[in-house]
Structure formats: C-alpha cells, structure tokens
C-alpha positions in Angstrom: 146.3 170.6 128.1 144.6 168.7 125.4 146.3 165.5 123.7 144.5 164.2 120.7 141.4 166.2 121.5 141.3 164.4 124.8 141.2 166.5 127.8 143.4 165.0 130.3 141.7 163.7 133.5 142.3 161.1 136.0 141.6 158.4 133.6 144.2 159.5 131.2 146.8 157.0 130.3 145.5 154.6 132.7 144.3 150.9 131.9 140.7 150.3 132.9 138.7 146.7 132.7 135.1 146.7 132.9 133.0 143.6 133.9 129.6 142.8 134.8 126.3 144.3 133.6 125.7 147.8 133.7 122.9 150.3 134.2 123.8 153.3 131.7 126.4 151.4 129.2 126.3 148.6 127.0 129.7 146.5 127.1 130.9 148.5 124.0 129.6 151.8 125.3 131.5 151.6 128.5 134.6 150.9 126.6 134.2 153.5 124.4 133.6 156.0 127.1 136.9 154.5 128.9 138.9 155.1 125.3 137.1 158.6 125.0 138.7 159.6 128.3 142.6 158.5 126.8 142.6 155.3 128.8 143.2 151.9 127.4 140.1 149.5 127.9 141.4 146.2 129.0 139.9 143.1 128.4 141.5 140.7 131.5 142.3 141.8 134.9 146.2 141.9 135.3 148.5 143.6 138.1 149.0 146.2 135.3 145.3 147.4 135.7 144.4 150.8 137.3 141.1 150.3 137.4 138.1 147.7 137.5 134.8 149.0 136.9 132.0 146.7 138.1 128.4 146.1 137.4 126.1 143.5 138.6 127.4 139.6 138.5 131.1 140.8 138.3 132.0 137.4 139.1 135.7 136.2 138.6 137.4 139.4 137.6 136.5 141.4 140.5 137.7 138.3 142.8 141.1 138.6 140.8 141.3 142.4 141.0 140.8 142.1 144.7 143.7 139.4 145.0 145.7 141.9 142.9 144.9 145.1 144.6 143.2 146.6 141.8 141.3 149.8 142.5 137.7 148.8 142.1 134.9 151.1 141.3 131.1 150.9 141.0 129.5 152.3 137.7 128.5 155.2 140.0 131.8 155.8 141.5 133.2 156.0 138.0 130.7 158.4 136.9 131.1 160.6 139.7 134.9 160.8 139.3 133.8 162.1 135.4 133.0 165.3 136.9 
C-alpha cells in the first residue's frame, strides 16, 4: 500500500529521535531518512517516541529513553530493519 509515495514499513507513522554521531549519516541525513520512511523525526525524547536511534556518544537522550521504556536501536539495527 502506498501513502504519499511512501511504501508502508515498520517505521510508518512512528516517531523516531536520533542522537549521537553516526557512521553512515549526518544529523540531517538520518532525519531525512526517517521522514522518507513515513515517520516523524523528533528532536527530544518523550514517552510518545517509538524509537531512539543511537550513535556514538548518545548522552542524556539515551538515559531518558531507557527511563521511559522507548525502544533503542543502534544505527546498524535501524539499517537492518530497513530491508
């Protein structure tokens, strides 16, 4: 099923925050990738986030996501879910 030329996938309709330094993406690049999947790229961690994608030196957003029970993905896990 197509929605606005975006093929539905596991991330469609989800809210995803990215934090830290990534190997394969710039900050804008990963947010563009998130948006291209039909998801919303968030900037702060809340209980409403579906996923937090973490790179190196993730910091306080990682701690908050753990406290709130947000699903945490490494960059590699995120990319594996795209297939």
